[in-house]
N, C-alpha and C positions, 0 to 999 in steps of 0.2 A: 815588671807589674802589670797586671791586667787593668786596662782603663777602668773597667767597673769596680775596681778594688778602690779607686780613689774615693767612691762615696762611702767607703765603709771605714774610713779613717778618723772619723770624728772631728773633721776640721769645719771651723766657721766659715761664713761666706767669704771672708777677707783672706784667710789663711788659704782657702780652696782657690781663688783666684790667682793669688801670688804664687802658690804651688804650681798652678797651671801655667802661668807666665814663664815661671822659670823652666818648666818641662818643654815647653814650645821654644824658648829662646836658646836652651842647651841644644835642642836638636838640631838647630841651624848652624852649631858651632862644632869644630873640630876639638878644640881645647877646651879649657875652663870656662865657666859661666861669669860673665863680669858685668851685668847691668848694674848701674848706678841706682841707690836708692831712688833719687829724683827720676830715673827714668821708669823704674817700676811704679813710682806713684802716679806719674803723668798716664801710663798706658793703662794701668788698673783703676784710675780716677779716684785716687785715694790721698789723704793726707799724708805727707812725708813721716810724721811720727807715728800713724798707724801702721805704715809699712815696717819701719823698724820695731815696732812692738810685736807684729805679727810674724816677722822673720824670726825675731827671738823664741817666739811660741813654737814656730816650725822646728827649731833647734831642739828646744826643750822635749818636744815630741819625738825627737830623734829621727825627723824625716830628711834633714838637710843638715849639713856642717858647714859654717861660713869659716873661710880661710882669708887672711888679709893678705895681699899680694901687692906690692908697689902702690899702696894707698887705695887699692880697689878691693872689693869683696869678691871671692871666688867661691861659689856655691857648689857643693858636692851633695850629689843625692845619696842617702843611706838606704840600706836594704830594709825593706819593712818586715819585721819578723812575723808579726800576726795581726792582720786586719782586724778591726773590731767587728763583732757580730751584731748586728741589729735586730732587736727583738721586734716580731711582727704584732701589732695590736688587733 
C-alpha cells in the first residue's frame, strides 16, 4: 500500500494513529506484531479502553485481523481492497 493511500481509508485520528503505530512496530519485527494494549495506549497517549475500541473498529473496517497467541494479540494487516475516494469541495 502506498503511504498516501492511508489518508483515503476514512480513519478517525485515533484509528489512524494506532494503525500507523502497528505499521511502524511491525516493520521492526520479522514475525508477528505483538504490542500489548497497554503499550499501544502509552505510546499513542490514549486510554486503554479507547485503544481496545479502535482496534475493534480497525478489524470491522477489515484493515487488520487480531489473532490471540499465548495470551497476546498478534496483528495481521489485511489487503486494502478499495481505498475511499475523497470528494473535493
